[in-house]
C-alpha positions as CSV (number, residue, x, y, z in Angstrom):
1,M,51.1,-2.7,-37.4
2,P,54.6,-1.4,-37.8
3,P,57.0,-2.1,-34.9
4,H,57.4,1.6,-34.1
5,K,53.7,2.0,-33.6
6,I,53.6,-1.0,-31.3
7,E,56.4,0.5,-29.4
8,I,54.2,3.5,-28.7
9,F,51.8,1.4,-26.8
10,K,54.5,-0.5,-24.9
11,S,56.0,2.8,-23.8
12,M,52.6,3.8,-22.4
13,E,52.5,0.8,-19.9
14,N,53.5,2.8,-16.9
15,W,51.3,5.7,-17.8
16,V,48.3,3.3,-18.1
17,E,49.1,1.8,-14.7
18,E,49.1,5.2,-13.1
19,N,46.3,6.9,-15.0
20,V,43.9,4.3,-16.3
21,L,43.9,1.4,-13.9
22,I,42.9,3.7,-11.1
23,H,39.4,3.9,-12.7
24,L,38.8,0.2,-12.0
25,K,36.7,-0.7,-8.9
26,P,38.0,-3.3,-6.5
27,V,36.0,-6.6,-6.8
28,E,34.8,-6.4,-3.2
29,K,33.5,-2.9,-3.8
30,S,31.6,-3.9,-6.9
31,S,27.9,-4.7,-6.8
32,Q,27.3,-7.9,-4.8
33,G,23.5,-7.7,-4.9
34,A,21.4,-5.8,-2.4
35,T,24.0,-5.9,0.4
36,G,22.6,-2.9,2.3
37,T,19.1,-4.3,2.7
38,P,18.4,-6.3,5.9
39,D,17.4,-10.0,5.9
40,D,14.0,-9.4,7.5
41,Y,13.1,-7.1,4.6
42,F,13.9,-9.9,2.2
43,V,11.8,-12.4,4.1
44,V,8.8,-10.0,3.6
45,L,9.6,-9.4,0.0
46,V,9.9,-13.1,-0.8
47,G,6.6,-13.8,1.0
48,D,4.9,-11.1,-1.1
49,M,6.4,-12.5,-4.3
50,I,5.3,-16.0,-3.5
51,T,1.8,-14.8,-2.9
52,E,1.8,-13.1,-6.3
53,E,3.1,-16.3,-8.0
54,A,0.2,-18.5,-6.9
55,L,-2.0,-17.1,-9.6
56,P,-3.3,-20.5,-11.0
57,T,-5.0,-21.0,-7.7
58,Y,-6.7,-17.5,-7.7
59,Q,-7.9,-17.8,-11.3
60,A,-9.3,-21.3,-10.6
61,Q,-11.1,-19.9,-7.6
62,I,-12.7,-17.2,-9.7
63,N,-13.6,-19.6,-12.4
64,I,-15.7,-21.8,-10.1
65,T,-17.8,-18.8,-9.0
66,D,-21.4,-18.7,-10.0
67,G,-22.5,-16.1,-12.5
68,I,-19.0,-14.9,-13.5
69,R,-17.1,-18.1,-14.4
70,D,-15.3,-18.4,-17.8
71,E,-17.5,-21.1,-19.4
72,T,-15.2,-21.8,-22.3
73,G,-11.8,-20.7,-21.1
74,A,-11.9,-17.9,-23.7
75,S,-15.3,-16.5,-23.1
76,P,-15.9,-13.0,-24.5
77,S,-18.0,-12.1,-21.5
78,S,-16.9,-9.0,-19.5
79,W,-16.4,-11.0,-16.3
80,A,-14.2,-13.6,-18.1
81,T,-12.3,-10.9,-20.0
82,W,-11.6,-9.1,-16.7
83,T,-10.4,-12.3,-14.9
84,R,-8.0,-13.3,-17.7
85,A,-6.6,-9.8,-18.1
86,W,-6.3,-9.3,-14.3
87,T,-4.4,-12.6,-14.0
88,A,-2.0,-11.6,-16.8
89,E,-1.2,-8.3,-15.1
90,E,-0.7,-10.0,-11.7
91,N,1.6,-12.5,-13.5
92,R,3.9,-9.8,-14.7
93,D,4.1,-8.3,-11.2
94,G,5.1,-11.7,-9.7
95,D,7.7,-12.3,-12.5
96,L,9.2,-8.8,-11.9
97,L,9.7,-9.5,-8.2
98,N,11.0,-13.0,-8.9
99,K,13.6,-11.7,-11.3
100,Y,14.7,-9.0,-8.9
101,L,15.1,-11.6,-6.1
102,Y,17.1,-13.9,-8.4
103,L,19.5,-11.1,-9.3
104,S,19.8,-9.8,-5.8
105,G,22.1,-12.7,-4.7
106,R,20.5,-12.7,-1.3
107,V,18.0,-15.4,-1.4
108,D,17.8,-19.2,-2.0
109,M,15.8,-19.5,-5.2
110,K,15.5,-23.3,-4.9
111,Q,13.7,-22.9,-1.6
112,I,11.6,-20.1,-3.0
113,E,10.5,-22.1,-6.0
114,K,9.7,-25.1,-3.8
115,T,7.5,-22.8,-1.7
116,I,5.7,-21.6,-4.7
117,Q,5.1,-25.1,-6.0
118,Y,3.9,-26.3,-2.6
119,L,1.5,-23.3,-2.3
120,I,0.0,-23.8,-5.8
121,G,-0.3,-27.5,-5.1
122,A,-2.0,-26.9,-1.8
123,G,-4.7,-24.7,-3.3
124,M,-6.8,-22.2,-1.3
125,D,-10.0,-22.6,0.7
126,V,-11.2,-19.2,1.9
127,Q,-14.8,-20.3,2.2
128,M,-16.2,-18.5,-0.9
129,E,-18.9,-21.2,-1.5
130,N,-18.8,-20.3,-5.2
131,N,-20.6,-17.1,-4.1
132,P,-19.7,-13.9,-6.2
133,Y,-20.8,-11.6,-3.4
134,L,-18.3,-13.2,-1.1
135,L,-15.7,-13.3,-3.8
136,F,-15.8,-9.6,-4.7
137,I,-15.8,-8.5,-1.1
138,Y,-12.8,-10.7,-0.5
139,T,-10.9,-9.5,-3.6
140,S,-11.7,-5.8,-2.7
141,F,-10.1,-6.4,0.7
142,Q,-7.2,-8.4,-0.6
143,E,-6.2,-6.0,-3.3
144,R,-6.2,-3.1,-0.9
145,A,-4.1,-5.2,1.5
146,T,-1.5,-5.9,-1.3
147,F,-1.6,-2.2,-2.3
148,I,-0.7,-1.3,1.3
149,S,1.9,-4.0,1.5
150,H,3.8,-3.2,-1.7
151,G,3.5,0.5,-0.9
152,N,5.3,-0.1,2.4
153,T,8.0,-2.4,0.8
154,A,8.6,0.5,-1.7
155,R,9.0,2.9,1.2
156,L,11.4,0.7,3.1
157,A,13.4,-0.1,0.0
158,N,13.9,3.7,-0.5
159,Q,15.0,4.0,3.1
160,H,17.6,1.2,2.6
161,G,18.9,3.0,-0.5
162,D,17.6,0.6,-3.1
163,K,16.0,3.0,-5.6
164,S,15.4,0.3,-8.2
165,L,13.5,-1.9,-5.8
166,A,11.5,1.0,-4.5
167,Q,10.5,1.7,-8.1
168,I,9.5,-1.9,-8.7
169,C,7.4,-2.1,-5.6
170,G,5.8,1.2,-6.4
171,I,4.8,0.0,-9.8
172,I,3.3,-3.1,-8.4
173,A,1.5,-1.1,-5.7
174,S,-0.1,1.1,-8.4
175,D,-1.3,-2.0,-10.2
176,E,-2.9,-3.3,-7.0
177,K,-4.6,0.0,-6.5
178,R,-6.2,-0.2,-9.9
179,H,-7.4,-3.7,-9.2
180,E,-8.7,-2.5,-5.8
181,T,-10.6,0.2,-7.5
182,A,-12.2,-2.2,-10.0
183,Y,-13.3,-4.7,-7.3
184,T,-14.5,-1.9,-5.0
185,K,-16.7,-0.6,-7.8
186,I,-18.3,-4.0,-8.3
187,V,-19.2,-4.3,-4.6
188,E,-20.5,-0.7,-4.7
189,K,-22.8,-1.6,-7.6
190,L,-24.0,-4.7,-5.7
191,F,-24.9,-2.5,-2.7
192,E,-26.9,-0.3,-5.1
193,I,-28.7,-3.2,-6.7
194,D,-29.1,-5.6,-3.8
195,P,-28.2,-3.8,-0.5
196,N,-29.7,-6.5,1.7
197,G,-27.9,-9.4,0.0
198,T,-24.7,-7.5,-0.1
199,V,-24.6,-6.5,3.5
200,L,-25.4,-10.1,4.6
201,A,-22.5,-11.3,2.4
202,F,-20.2,-8.6,3.9
203,A,-21.0,-9.7,7.4
204,D,-20.6,-13.4,6.5
205,R,-17.3,-12.6,4.9
206,M,-16.0,-10.8,7.9
207,R,-17.2,-13.5,10.3
208,K,-15.1,-15.9,8.3
209,K,-12.3,-13.4,8.3
210,I,-10.2,-12.3,5.3
211,T,-7.7,-15.1,5.3
212,M,-4.7,-14.2,3.2
213,P,-4.2,-16.3,0.0
214,G,-0.7,-17.4,1.1
215,L,-2.0,-19.1,4.2
216,L,-0.9,-22.6,3.1
217,M,2.7,-21.6,2.4
218,Y,5.2,-24.4,3.0
219,D,8.9,-24.6,2.1
220,G,9.4,-28.3,3.0
221,C,10.5,-27.6,6.6
222,D,8.5,-24.9,8.4
223,D,5.0,-25.9,9.1
224,D,4.1,-22.4,10.3
225,L,5.8,-20.5,7.5
226,F,2.9,-18.1,6.7
227,E,2.5,-17.3,10.4
228,H,6.3,-16.5,10.7
229,F,6.3,-14.5,7.5
230,S,3.3,-12.5,8.7
231,A,4.9,-11.8,12.0
232,V,8.0,-10.3,10.3
233,A,5.7,-8.2,8.1
234,Q,3.8,-7.0,11.2
235,R,7.1,-6.1,13.0
236,L,8.4,-4.1,10.0
237,G,5.1,-2.4,9.5
238,V,4.6,-3.8,5.9
239,Y,1.2,-5.3,6.7
240,T,-0.2,-5.2,10.2
241,A,-3.2,-6.0,12.3
242,K,-3.9,-2.3,12.3
243,D,-3.9,-2.3,8.5
244,Y,-6.6,-5.1,8.5
245,V,-8.9,-3.0,10.7
246,D,-8.1,0.2,8.7
247,I,-9.2,-1.6,5.6
248,L,-12.4,-2.8,7.2
249,E,-13.2,0.8,8.3
250,F,-12.3,2.1,4.8
251,F,-14.9,-0.2,3.1
252,V,-17.6,0.4,5.7
253,E,-17.3,4.1,4.8
254,R,-16.7,3.7,1.1
255,W,-19.7,1.5,0.7
256,N,-21.9,3.7,3.0
257,V,-22.8,0.6,5.0
258,E,-24.0,2.7,8.0
259,K,-26.5,4.6,5.8
260,L,-28.1,1.5,4.2
261,T,-31.9,1.4,4.2
262,R,-34.5,-1.1,2.9
263,L,-32.9,-3.9,4.9
264,S,-34.5,-7.0,6.4
265,S,-34.2,-7.7,10.1
266,E,-31.3,-10.0,9.3
267,G,-29.8,-7.3,7.1
268,R,-29.9,-4.8,9.9
269,K,-28.2,-7.2,12.2
270,A,-25.5,-7.7,9.6
271,Q,-25.2,-3.9,9.2
272,D,-24.8,-3.5,13.0
273,Y,-22.2,-6.3,13.1
274,V,-20.1,-4.9,10.3
275,C,-20.2,-1.3,11.5
276,G,-19.2,-2.3,15.1
277,L,-16.6,-4.9,14.2
278,A,-13.6,-2.5,13.8
279,K,-13.8,-1.4,17.4
280,R,-13.7,-5.0,18.7
281,L,-10.8,-5.8,16.4
282,R,-8.7,-2.8,17.7
283,K,-8.3,-4.8,21.0
284,L,-6.9,-7.7,19.1
285,E,-4.5,-5.4,17.3
286,E,-3.1,-4.2,20.7
287,R,-2.6,-7.8,21.7
288,A,-0.7,-8.5,18.5
289,Q,1.7,-5.6,19.3
290,E,2.3,-7.0,22.8
291,K,3.0,-10.5,21.4
292,A,5.4,-9.1,18.8
293,Q,7.6,-7.6,21.6
294,Q,8.2,-11.1,23.0
295,A,8.9,-12.8,19.6
296,P,11.7,-15.3,19.1
297,T,14.4,-15.4,16.3
298,I,14.1,-18.2,13.8
299,P,15.8,-19.3,10.5
300,F,14.2,-18.8,7.1
301,S,15.1,-21.2,4.3
302,W,14.4,-18.4,1.8
303,I,17.5,-16.6,3.0
304,F,19.8,-19.6,3.4
305,D,18.6,-20.3,7.0
306,R,19.8,-17.0,8.3
307,E,17.9,-16.1,11.4
308,V,15.4,-13.3,11.7
309,K,13.4,-11.9,14.6
310,L,9.6,-12.5,14.3
């Protein structure tokens, strides 16, 4: 370039300083991750993501269930096709949350990945007994629970000003809702075909309780990690004892359990048990709320040992 042209740009130095550099953002004001979102929210988001990531366990559980297992690993049966496709969809949801958390800059990914590995390695025993009746009642309940949980994390993300995270959680919640609809329809059909066997299974499942799949969470240091994560979720209103009872009531009504006929004496006892259970559980819900008011503050390795109230 000719020297006189270069001189033009040199003569503009002061102008650039006064008119162009002002459009740069100071480093400390640039995006530093999700700085406006509180730590307790991240504890719940991490716990939700870890639960999503333990998919090998869930698929293994389904594939040992009588009548619906994938006999070859690539069976064309409708049951096997559903299980593989469901797993693939859930896998994308877990990956999406994992990537968000990594990019947020707020969490210790090493501790999170350790927790995922421990959880998958520990497996899951929710007393299914290879029984498809018990399995589908469990998955109906579980999918509705995760729909509620992700819906509430979306709502809270929106309140904290993180629109992208709100959208992510909303997308995942909609996936969980579709899955809930599918599993609910299966149980609905079972009630139509075999009302006695299905209500007996429903009562059996509720006596055993719907234990969440992340129950055996462990990060290498906290032996009560799932209990602590659940306590934070309860306090924030992401997933609560009230939600548990509400879900039970929802399915009792959705599956018309109170109106079932053609039941054996044992079936009628199971019907009475299931229909009256919500009222008894409401008392436990009240105790959980009282306990939450006296909760301590503890560190979570997922957020670099920062302390959060339970």
